[in-house]
N, C-alpha and C positions, 0 to 999 in steps of 0.2 A: 503493500499499499504506500510505499515511499514515492513511487512514480506512478503515473497512469499507464495503462496498457489496454489490451482488448477487454479485459474484464473489469478493471478498476478505472472508473472515470476520472479524468484529470482533476475535476473539482473535489474529488474524495482523496486525493493524494496529499501526502505530507509536504511535499515541495510547493504545491500550490497554496495550501494552508499557511505554510511558513512564510511565503512571500507577503501575504496579507498581514501577518503577524508582524514581521520585520517593518512594514510600511507604517504601521501603527507605532512601534516602538522608536522609529526614526525621530519623532517629535518630542517625545518625553519618556521618562522612566515611569512604569506603571505597575500596580499590583496585578497578580494573576487574575483576580476576580473581575477587576475593572477591565482588564485587557479582554477577557472572555465577552464581556458585555459589548465593548466597542467592536470586537471581532465579529460577532453575530449581527451587529448592525451594518456592517459593511461588507461581510462575505456574500457573494451572489447565491449560493446555496444556503437556504436556511434549515435549521433543525440539526446543526453539527452537535453532537453530545459533548459534555465536558470531558469525558473520557478520551475521545478522538482529538480534542483540542489539546489535552496534555500530552498525547503522544506527539503531536506536532511540536509542542514546546520541548519535549525531551529530544526530538530529532535535531532541533536548531541548537540546543545545548551540546549535543554530542558531536555536532560538526563545528562547534567553537563559534557560533555566530551571536549567541546572547550569554549574558551572565546574570547571576543573582546578585543584586546589589545589598540589600538588607532583607531579612526574613523572606518575603515573597515578592519583593520589587524586582521587576526585570528590566534590563536595558541591553541595548545592542552593544556588541563588544567592538571596540574601535581599535 
């Protein structure tokens, strides 16, 4: 589910979700809960569960694109 293919739609992939997450985090550091709210407001596919959202966050953390600033505050790694 990291990338889209014949079975997984591109909007269900972590790469696509991660792009939207990074675009939100470019402007400010934000808590995971508030980030999820903003993500759901901006992401074209509605109804992404918090679980899949967290998988996308984990993916971005594993590829060293985001960091945890304090407790649950996320920001883009520069």
